[in-house]
N, C-alpha and C positions, 0 to 999 in steps of 0.2 A: 625643563621638566614637562612631560606630556600632560596636558589637561585631560582629566577623566571625562568621558562621555556619560551623561546622565540621560535616562529615557524620558520621553514626554509621556503625558498621561495616555495619549492615544496609543503610543507604542506598548505600554504596559497592558492596557486593556486588550490589545490584540494578542499578547502573550497569554492573558488570563482566561480567555474564553473556555479553554478546556481544563486547565489546571485548577482554577478556582472552583469550577463546578464539581470537580472530583473531591477537592478539599472540603466543600460544604456538604457533600453527601454523607449519609450515615455510614460510618465505617466501624465495623466491629473488631477489626484487627486482622492482620494477615495470618492465615492458617500456617502452622508450622509443621504439620505432619504430612509427609509426602512419600509416595512410593513410585517405583519405576520398574520397568521390565529389564532384567539383566541381559536379555537377548538383544536389546536395541543398541546399535552402535552408530551414533551420529557421524555423518560424513565429514563435517567440518571443512568443506571445500571452499567456503566463501567467508570473507571477512565482513562483507556488507550485503545488503539486499535493497534493491529498488523494486517495489511492488506497484504495478500500474493497473488500476481498475478501469475498465471500459464500461461506464454506466449506461444502461439501456439495452445492452446485449448485442454484440456483434453477430452478423449473419454468417455462420460458418461455411455454408454451401457456396457462397461467392468469394470467400476470403481465405481462410486457413485450412479448409477441408473442401476445396473447390470441386464441384460436381456439375458437369454440363447437363442440363435438362432443357425441356422445351421453354422454360421460363428464364433461362439464362440470357442476359442481354448480349447482343451480337457485337458490341463494341468493347468487350472486356480485354481483348488482346491477350489471350491466355498463352503462357509460355511454360514449357517444362523446365523445372529447376534441377532436381536431382531425385532419383528414386521415385517415390510415389507423390512427390510434391510438385504441384502446378500453382502458378500465381498469375494474377491479372496484372499486366503491365499498366493498364489504365488506372486501376485502383491503387496499386502499390508500385509506382515507377522506380522506387529506390530499393526494391526488395533484395537486390543483389548485395546490399550492404549488411543485411542481417539474416535473411531467410536461410541461406545455405549453411549457416552455423547454428541454427535454431532447432531445438527439440519441440515438436508439436504433440501434445497429448490430445488425441481426437476422440477419445472414448469417455469424456467427462459426462456426468449426469448430475442434475440439480433437483432437489426435492421441492423447491419453491418456484412459483410462476408469477410472483409479484415483486416489483422492484424493491420495496422497502425491506421485505423479509430476505430477499436474495442478496441485497447489498449488506444487510446485517450479517448474513452468513459469510459473505466474502471478507468482511472486516474482523469477524470474530472466529471464523473457522468452525461454526456450528449453527444449527437452526435456532431461530428465535423461540424462546419459551418464557412467557410472562412470569412464571413462578420464580425464576432465578435470574431474569434479565438484569436486574439491578446490580448483581454481583459479578456478572460476566465481563472480563476484560477484553479489549481489542487485542489481537494477537501481537500488535506492536508493543503493547504494554508488557506482554509475557516476554518478548524478546528483551525489552529494557530491563526487566527484573532478572532474567537469566544471565545477561551479559554485564550486569552491574559490577561484578567482581573484577572485570577486565578494564574498568575505567581507570585512566591515568590521571595524575595530578594536573596535567595540562589540558584535560578534556573539559571544555566549557559548555558545549552544545548538549542537549538531551540525547540519550541513546536512540529514542524514537521520535521522528518528526513526520507530520503529514502535510500535504499540500492540496488544498481545495476541499477537504472533508466538511468544513463548516457550511458550505453551500450545497452539499450533496443531500440526497433524499433522507438518509438516516442521520446525518451529522457525524460528529466524532464520538465514538462509544466511550472512551475513557478507560480508566484503570480497573474498574470493577472492584473486587475485594483486595486487589493489590494496593500498596500505599500510593498516595497521590503523586509522589515523586516520579512514578513510572508512567504517568499519563502522557507525557510528551507535549508538544505544542503543534498547533495547526496554523498554517499561513495561507492566505489567499494569494496565489501567484499574480493575480491581476492588480493587486494593490501593494504587495509587499515591497516591490522595487521602489515605489514612491515613498512608502512609509519608512523604510530602513536604508535605502540607498542614497538618499539625498542629504544626509546629515553632513555638516561641515565641521572642520576642526574648530574647537572653541564654542560650539553651539551651546546656548544656555538651556538648562533643564526646565521642565515644568515645575517651578519651585513649590507650588502648592502641593503637588503630589509628594515631592521629597519631604516637605515639612510635615505633612500628615503622617507619612510613613515613619519618620523619625520620632514624632510625638507618640504614635501608637507603640513603637518598640520601647520607648522610655517608660510609658505608663504601664505597659504589660510587665515590666521588670519590677516596678515599685508598688503597683496597685493590685491588691487581691481582687477588687471588684472587676477590673478590666480582665484579669486572667480568668475569672469565673465566667464573664460574658462570652469570652472566646472559647472557653472549655478546652477540650483536648485538640481543638483545631488550631490553637495558637502556633504551634510549631509548624503546622502545614502552611499557614499564611506567611510566617516568617521565611520558611524555606523557599516558597514561591517567589517572594520579592527579592530575596538575596540571589536566587538563581537568575532571575530576570536581569538584575543589575550586572551580574557577572557576565552573562551572555552579551549584553549590549556594550559592555566595556571591553570586550575581546576584539582585537583588530581583525581577526578572521571572520567575525560576524558581518562587519561592513563589507568585507571583500566578497562575501557570498552574493551580495546584491550589486556588485560592480559588473555590468554587462556591456559588451561592445555593441555598436550599431550593427556590426556584421553578424554577431550572434543573434540579435533580435530578428534580423532579416532571414537568417538561415532557419531558425525555429518557428518564427512567423506568427503563431497564434496563442490562444490562452493555454491550451494543453502544452504547447511548446515552451511557454514560460515556466510551467511546472517542471518540465524536463530540464531546463537550464538550471533551475534552483536545485533539483535533485542532484544533478551533476556537480554543481558547485559545493553543495553541502557535503557530499561524500568526498570530494577532492580536498576539502578543507582539513580533513582528518582531525576534527576537533571534538570527537566523541560520538557523533551520530553514526549508527550502524544500519538502521532501517529507515527508509523514506517511502512513504505511501503516497502515490500520486493519483489524483482523480480529477476528471473534468466534471464538475458538479452540474453542468447544464443538461445532462442526459443526451448527449449528441447521437448515441447509437439507437435510440428508441424509434425505429422507423416502422410504424404501423401502417403507414400509407405512403404511396408514391416513392418507394425506396430507390427506384432508378429513373425518376423523372427529373431531368436536368432543369426544368423550368421552375422547380420548387427550390426554396432557399435551403431547406434541409433535405439531403438525400445521401445515398451511400457514396456517390462520387466525391462530394464535398468532405464528408467525414473521413473516409479512408485516406484521401490525399493529405488531409491535415495531420492525421495520425502518423502516416508513413513518413512524412517529412520530418516531424519532430522525433519520432522513434529512431529513424535511421541516423540522424545527426547525434542523438544521444549515444547510440552504440558506437559510432565512429569516434566520437570524442572520448568515451571511456576507454576505447581500445588504443588510443594514442597517448593517454595520460599515464604517468608512472604510478604504480601502486606503492603500498607501504614496504612490501618485500622487494629486495633487489631483483631485477629481471622480470618482474611481473607488471602488467598493466592494471588499471582500475577495473577493466572488464574481467580480467583473470580473477580478481578478488571480489567481484560484485555479481551476485546472482540477480538477474533481471527477469521478472515474471510479469506477464500480461494476461489478464483474465477478465471475463465479464460474469455476471451473476447467473446467467443461463444462456440458452441458445435461441434460435428463431425457427419458426415453422418451416417445414420442408416444401410448403406450397404457398403461393401468393393468395391473399384474401381478396375480397371484391373491390378493394380500393388500392390494389397493386402494392401492398405492403406485406410484411411478415409479422405475425403475432408471436407471443412468448411460447417457448418450447423448452422442456427440461430433459428430454430423453437423450439428447446428444449435444455436445458443444466442445469447443477446442480451447485449450490453454497453452501458452508458449513459454519456454524457458531458454535463456541464453546466458553465457558467462558463468563465473563463479563455480567452476568444476563441472558444468554441463558438458557432455560430449561435444567436441568442436565440429564434428561432421554432422550434417543434418540427419535427424532420425525421426521417424514417425512411430508413436506409441498408440496402439489401438487403431481400429478401422470401423468405418460405417458402411452402410449399403449405398446403393446407387443414388439416393437422394438425401442422404444424411438423416433419414427418419429413424433408423435403428442402428444400434451398435452390434457389429458382427464379430468383434474381437476386442476384449478389454485391453489386451496388449501388455498386461503386467502379470504379476504372480498370483493374482486373485481372480476368481470367476466373476465377481461383481465389478461394476464400473467404478472408477475412482470419482470422488466427490471433492468439493472445495476443502473439506476437512483434511483430505490427503495432500492437497496442494500446500496447505499451511503446515502440515507435518513435514513436508519436503523442505520448506523454508527453514523450519526449526533445525532439521537435520543438517542442511547445508551450512548453517551458522554454528554448528557444533552443539546444539541443544538437544537433550533427550526428549523427544516428542511423546514418549510414553509416560511422562511424569503425571502424577495424580495426587491432588490434595483432598484429604478426607474431611477435615473439620472446618468446612466453609461456613459462612454466616447462616445459610439456609439449612445446613446439615446434609445437603446433597453433595456427593463427591464431584470435584471438578477435574476432568482429565484434559490434558492439552489437546489430545485428539480422541474424541469419544467413540465408542463402539456401539453404544445403545442410547441414542438421543432420547432425552426425557419426553415422554408423551408419544414417542414414535414407535412404530411396530416393526421397523426394518433395522437389522443389524448391519453395521458397517465395519470395514477393516480399518484398523488404526495405523496402518503402515504408511510410511513415506513412499513416494514413487521413486524408488531407487534406480529404476531403469533409465532415468534421464541422465544418470552419471556414467553409464557404462555402454 
């Protein structure tokens, strides 16, 4: 008989950072009144999504919207890929593994120029507004709620997981007004392998944690005083612990953290470990449908010496590390079988890479690039995205202005539209709107009139990436 694995206190605390915070927050109840546009037809081209955030903001004019100017380093080894796509072999030596099949949206625009608000926008699909921030969910929680009806009896992992958000500028947003069960869990890729991958058969549990949990459950069943002290959160705490035990007792969970020395060498760095985990979590087919990956160190924030090889942090280092991990992720997904016969995991998984905004089209006085919101680039690959490279939108000769939005609207797409595209690819109606929220303000999955803002936005998904 197989001996059941019990979590240690350290394990459970790692699980609890997000879910317990959501359970302890004031919850007024999940709004039940929703409306949606009958014209919206979700694409449903992807079963999964891996969303990669590049914190600190990538510089598009040297990377994904390459423009040669007098400030362009001479050692970039620029090569023509296809159509209007040029890539630096120096910065992205493995670009052939992913760029020819990628759709680049070059006409992105961001309303924020600060990392905190920009990363909040990336994680939630909307601008930060203090009046309603407490009730706004991460878009991963929206995905978890929408896909909850598709969960199978064998699914043990949460629908939404994130990797590295706990150390990012904003942290993990949580489920907002959605029930805490949709919060998901966040793992630190740099410690998760040690925390969860080294357990041995027959390993003893942290008995004090087990005893306290058992005592709490027994008391809550027989004691009105304990039930009163927990209030309406009792079921949330119970659900959290039961889910944690179920996950840790699932053989697929330990397998997620089994990684070969070869894989560690191929992926190489902290971001690479996040990509390994994302790959393994999706491949486990244990219930997780969205994985959010971020390197919380802000490696792209190059305000100075962006191309100075003598500095520890520069674009050569950052681009090489990202390209190495990303190319291996795409190759592995493309070689692993999907759920449907004849499909690979890449066929079934939409992979998105985005930063919160762009970089100035000119160098500052310390040879770096500052924050810029007028143009930047987001990439999409897999999960129904057109398999031949395509460029959506166009910028001028130095990326300072958008000269063609490239989609069906005259305004430039924003992160709101990127999140709407993720919803659409996963078969979710991105036009859904809840009316009776705790604050009384309507919550739209993709908003057209940001609270406190004076600019109207299109609520559409970027359908052009699929055709």
